[in-house]
N, C-alpha and C positions, 0 to 999 in steps of 0.2 A: 423267417419263421418266428412266430410269437413265443415268448417264454410262458411257461406254465407255473403259476404260483399257488401255494397252499393258502388257506384262509389266514393262518397265523403269520405267514411270511408277508402277505399283503397288508395285514393290520400293522405289523412292525414297520414296514417300509413307509406306509402312510403316516405313521407316528413320527418317523424321522423327518419326513418332508415338512410336517406342521411344527415340529419342535423348534423353539428358539434358544435352546440350551446346548445343542450339539454344534459341532463344527459345520460351517457352510459346505465344506467339501463332502462330508458324510451325507448331508441332505441332498447334494447334487447327485451322488452315486445312487442313492435310493430312488431319486426321480428318474434317472436313466433306466433302471430296472422296471419301474412302473410303466413308463412309456413303451418300452419294448414289449411288456406283457400285454399292452393294449393293441399291439400290432403296428405301432408307429415305425416308420422307416428311419434309417440312420440319418438321412438328410434332414428329416423333420426334427429328430432329437437334437442334432447338432445345431440347428437354427434356433431351437427353443432354449437350449441350455448353454449356448456359446462355447461349444467344445468341438472336437474333431472326431473323425471316424475311428482312428486308432484308440482314442480314449474310450469310446463306447464299446468297441470290440474287446478291449482288455477287461473291463469290469463285467461284461456279459460272460466271458469265458470263466472268470473267477467265480461268478455267481453259480454258473452251471456246474462247476467242479466242487465248490465248497459251500454253496448256498449263502446264507447270511454272514457266516464268519469270513467268507471270502471278500467281503466289502471293506474289511479293515485294512489299513495301510500296512505293508510289509516292513517298511523302515520307520522306526519310531524315534529317530534321532539318536544323538550320542548319549550314552548312559551318564548320569550325573556323577561327578567326581567329588568325593567327600574330602575336605581339607583335613588331612591327618598330619601328625608330627613328622612322619616319614616323608610325606609329600612336600611339606613345608621345607624340610631340610634339603630335599632334592632341588626345589626351586631356588632356595637361597644359595646353595652351592653352585648351581649353574649360572646364577646372576653374577657371581664374582669372577666368572671366566669370560674370556673374550668371545664375542660372537664369531662363528665360523665364516661369515661372509665378508670379513674385513672391516666392518664398521666398529666404531669405538665403544658402543654401549648397546644394551638391549632395550627393546620396546616390549610392552606387554604382549602384543600379538606375535612378534618375532619369537619370543621365548616360549609362548604357548604352542606355536607350531612345532618347535623343536621337541618339546616335552609331550606333545599330544594331549594337552589339556585346554580348558577355556581361558581366554585372555582375562576374563573377569576374575577368575580364580588366582591368576598371577598377580593381578592388581590388589586383591585382598591380602595376599601373602606379603607383598611389598609394603602395603599400608600398615599391616600388623607389625612388621619388622622395622618400619621407619626408613625404608630404602627408597631412594629417588635416583635411579641410574641416569636420568636425563639431565641432572644437575651436577655441577662440580664447583669447587672453590679453590682459590689460589692461596698459597702461603709462602712465607719467606723465612728461612732459618738463619738466625743470627750466628755469625762465626766469631763473635767477640770473645776472646779468652777470659775477659773479666765481666762476662755477661751477668752472672749472678750478683756480684757486688754492686754493679751499676743499677741493675733492676731493683735490688733491695733498697738502694739509696732513693731512687725515684718513688717507688711505692711507699716508702717510709714518709716522704714529704707529703704524699696524698693522705695517708691514713693518720699520721701523727706529726703534723707540721710543727716546727719550733715555736715556742711561745714568743709573743710580741714580734712576730715576723710575718711576712706575707710571701706566698708562693705563687709564682706565675708559670704557666706552661706556654712557651712561646715558640713560634715557628713562622715560616713565610710560605705563602701560596703564590707560586711563580707563574708567569706567562698567562695571566688572565686576559682573555681576548675580549675586546670591545666589538661585538658582532652586531651589525645592523641589518635587519631583514629587508630584502628588496621588495618582497610581496607583503601585502597586509596580512596580519594575523586574523584568522577566522575564529571567533569565540566559540566556546563550547555550547552545545545545545542538547536537548534530551536525546540520548542514544548516540551522541557524537562527541568525540574529544576535541579539545582545542587543537587547531591545525596551524603549523608554521610552514612557510614556503621553504623549499630546499636551497634556494639561492640566498646568499648573504654577502655583506661587504665587511672586510676587516679594517677597522680603524687603527689597529695596533694593539699592544699589550702593556700591562703594568703588573706590578707585584704588590702583594698585600702582606704586611707584617702584622701579626696579631698575637696578643698575650692574654691568656685566660687566667683571671684571678680564681684560683681553685677553691677559695673559701666563699666567695660571693657570686661567682659566675660572670662577673663583669668583664668586658673586653676592652683592652687598649689596642687600638688599631691605627695603622699608618700606611698609606699607599705611596709607592715609590716607582720611578720608571724602571729600575733594575734592582735586583737584590745583590748588593755588594757589601763588603766589609764596612765601608763608610756608612752605608745606609743602616746596617745593623747596629753600629755604634750609636748613630743618631736615634734609633728606635729604643735602645737601652736607656738613653737620656730621657725619652718620653716616659718610659716606665718609672724611672726614678722620680720624675717630676710629679707623678700621681701620688707619691707617698711622703710621709713626714720625714724630716732630715735624719732622725735617729733610728728609724725602723730598718731592721734587717730585711733584705730582699733576696729571695732565692728564685732563680730563673732556670727552668728546665728547657734545654735545647737539644737538638740533634748534633751529629758529628760533621756537619757541613764545614768545609775548610774556611768559609767566611766567618765562622764563629770562633776561630782560633788564630787570628792574625795578630800582628804586633799592635795594631790599632785597638783591638779588643783588649789585649793585655794591658795596654796603657790606660784604657778606660777603667778597668778593674782596679788597677793600682791607684787611680785617682778617686775611686769610689769603693773603698774597702768594705762597705756594708753590702755590696752587691756580690752574690755568689752564683756562679754558673754550675749547673749539674747536667752532665751529658748522658743521654740515653745510650744504651748499647748500640753497636753497629747493626743496621737493618732491623731496628726495633722501634720505629716511629710510632707504632701502635701504643707504646707506653706514654706517649705525649697526649694529654687530654685535649689540647687545642685542635688536634686532628679531627676529633668528633665535631667540634664547632665548625671547622672548615667544611665538613660534610654537610652540615646544616645550611650554611650560607650558599653552598653549591646548589642544594635542592631548592632553597627558598628564592634565590635571586639569580645566580650566575647561569644556571643551566638553561633557563627559558627567558632570561632578560634580553631586552633590546636596548642597545647603547649606541647613541649617535656619534660619540666621540670618546676619546680617552678622558677628558674632564667630566663628561657625563657619567662614565663608568665609575670614576673615583667619587663623584658626588653621590651616586646611588649606593655605593658601598658604605660611605660615611653615614648616610641617612639610615641604612639598615642597622649599623652598629649603634647609632644613637637610640633608635627605637628598641633595639634588643636590650640595651642597658637600662631601659626604663623598667623592665621586669626580668632581670637575669635569673638564670637557674644554674646553680653549681652542679657539677657531675658527681654523683655519689659513687665513689670508687670502692668496690668490694672485691675481696679475694675469696672465691667460693670454697676452696679447700686448702686451709693453711698447712695441713699435714703434707701436701704435695709441694715439694720444693721446686722452684724454677731453676732449670739448668740449661746449658747450651744444647742438650739433647731433647729437652721437653718443651721448650718455649718456641712457639711458632706464631705467626700473625694470622689474622683473618682476612688479609687483603687478597 
């Protein structure tokens, strides 16, 4: 049985069908009613509008009951949630709690489901508060009972080095592997990163001693098969050889046992102008040369291809030579002098 339309209803339905500003779904519902008003069968309407009989019957019944207002959707989506201070506090409080499903941290969608809000709202709150639950950092707390005195000594050498003296930050980078890729490296191309094969061949390892001149940024480097006390003493001799005979030399090192042997003590007695300064236990972050080790790791070692131990040593020496052509000292600053470093407040960023 065909529907009966008033003139105003027909005009409005035809306007909806022709309009390019309304939702396509609203236009299709109007077309269903117009075709039924012309006496078209459900089969013809379904074929013309790519719908099914239940869809046609639903909107016919709604139109017959409520007329034009019945063609509006009953569900209009979730009401918008306004980001209020109370809601932000609720999101931040929940973020600091463990998820109930046993996972270690929240995702925006997981937290949004628990709180009954949009995940984009959670993301905005996190961004505003500077929270990144998916990230974490490691730290190491020094247990050195003389941490504050040792840290002050090292920082003092950086900020106010003795006059007519040179300060070196020295350490060793151990077990550097000479890795040779078995498959060719595929170079980077637009939209694709450089690719290395998974398989490699180990040619062995060596250690690198490096001393950073804190005033000029220059590096004194030496590669050795293993890091031993004898190798460290020899490296101290290399440092001394770079300076004039009367110049005081201060060397900052960590607490490795190889730095405190009788051989080292004998060297210091034979060279009274050389002074060792030890960083606190578990506080290698106070040694500036660690920053340079990170640089050579990124620039050369992480992606380098080395066909032998001599090839690795040669490329390290070449890198140091090129680096010393334009060295850059590390500008050490202490952001808050009012905040004293103590064993309870000093942690690393490792």
